[in-house]
Every structure is written in structure tokens, then in C-alpha cells.
C-alpha positions in Angstrom: 81.5 -70.3 84.5 80.5 -73.6 82.8 82.1 -75.6 80.0 79.5 -74.2 77.6 80.6 -70.7 78.6 84.2 -71.5 77.9 83.2 -72.9 74.5 81.2 -69.7 73.8 84.3 -67.5 74.7 86.6 -69.5 72.4 84.0 -69.2 69.7 83.7 -65.4 70.2 87.5 -64.7 70.6 89.0 -67.1 68.1 86.4 -67.3 65.4 86.2 -71.0 65.0 82.8 -72.5 64.5 81.0 -73.6 67.7 81.5 -77.2 66.9 85.3 -76.7 66.4 85.4 -74.6 69.6 83.7 -77.4 71.5 86.1 -80.0 70.1 89.1 -77.9 71.1 87.8 -77.4 74.7 87.0 -81.1 75.0 90.4 -82.1 73.7 92.2 -79.8 76.2 90.1 -81.2 79.1 90.5 -84.8 78.0 94.3 -84.3 77.8 94.4 -82.7 81.2 92.3 -85.5 82.7 94.5 -88.2 81.2 97.7 -86.6 82.5 96.2 -86.1 86.0 95.0 -89.7 86.1 98.6 -90.9 85.5 99.6 -88.8 88.6 101.6 -86.3 86.6 101.7 -82.5 87.3 100.3 -79.9 84.9 102.1 -76.6 84.8 100.5 -73.8 82.8 102.8 -70.8 82.7 101.1 -67.6 83.9 98.1 -69.6 85.3 99.3 -72.2 87.9 100.0 -75.8 88.7 97.6 -78.8 89.0 99.2 -81.4 91.3 97.9 -84.9 92.3 98.8 -85.7 95.9 98.6 -89.0 97.7 96.9 -88.9 101.1 97.5 -91.8 103.5 94.7 -93.6 105.3 94.0 -92.1 108.7 91.6 -92.4 111.6 88.7 -89.9 111.6 85.6 -89.4 113.7 82.0 -89.5 112.8 80.8 -86.0 114.1 77.2 -87.3 114.8 78.1 -90.4 116.8 81.7 -89.8 117.8 82.6 -93.2 116.5 86.1 -93.6 115.1 86.3 -94.7 111.4 89.2 -95.3 109.0 89.4 -92.8 106.2 90.9 -94.7 103.2 94.0 -93.6 101.3 93.2 -91.6 98.3 94.5 -89.2 95.7 93.5 -85.6 95.7 93.9 -82.8 93.1 95.3 -79.5 94.3 95.8 -76.2 92.4 98.4 -73.6 93.1 98.0 -70.4 91.2 101.0 -68.7 89.7 102.2 -65.3 91.0 100.9 -63.7 87.8 97.4 -65.0 88.5 97.6 -64.0 92.2 98.6 -60.5 91.1 95.8 -60.3 88.6 93.2 -61.4 91.2 94.5 -58.9 93.8 94.9 -55.9 91.6 
């Protein structure tokens, strides 16, 4: 599913114009992006949690050459589905 598909579904279910639906979807995604950039958690009841985790730098290995390299510290985004979503997915 793409962002355009989400906009189309909002348009079909809610009845706003396509322009208004696109603005709503964009506003939601922009808000989520800003919150995650600050390192905060997003909890959507009945759906799940988006969590930003800090990963430390570590030594890795180039699989082609076997050479050791340092993998830089970074932030990663994880998603944990709620029990409601897990139940819906598994029937």
C-alpha cells in the first residue's frame, strides 16, 4: 500500500475531497516524523508503538573481504504491534 492508496481510502471512507484527504494524511505523517526525530515514542492504541532506539557503534566484518570495520552509532526505528493488531493478523 502506498501513500496514494491511503489518501484514496480516506477519501472513500470519510468523504472529504481528495485534496483535503491528502492534506490530512500528510499532516499525520509530518507530525509522526517530527515526534520520531525528537526521539520520542508514538503509541497508537489498538495499533502499536513506534520506538526510536539508540544503537552503539560496534565492530563488524565485510563479508566479501573479511576485513573488520567500525559500524557507527545510529538511531533505528522499531515497531511493536499491539495485541489487538496481532490478534487481527492471526485470526
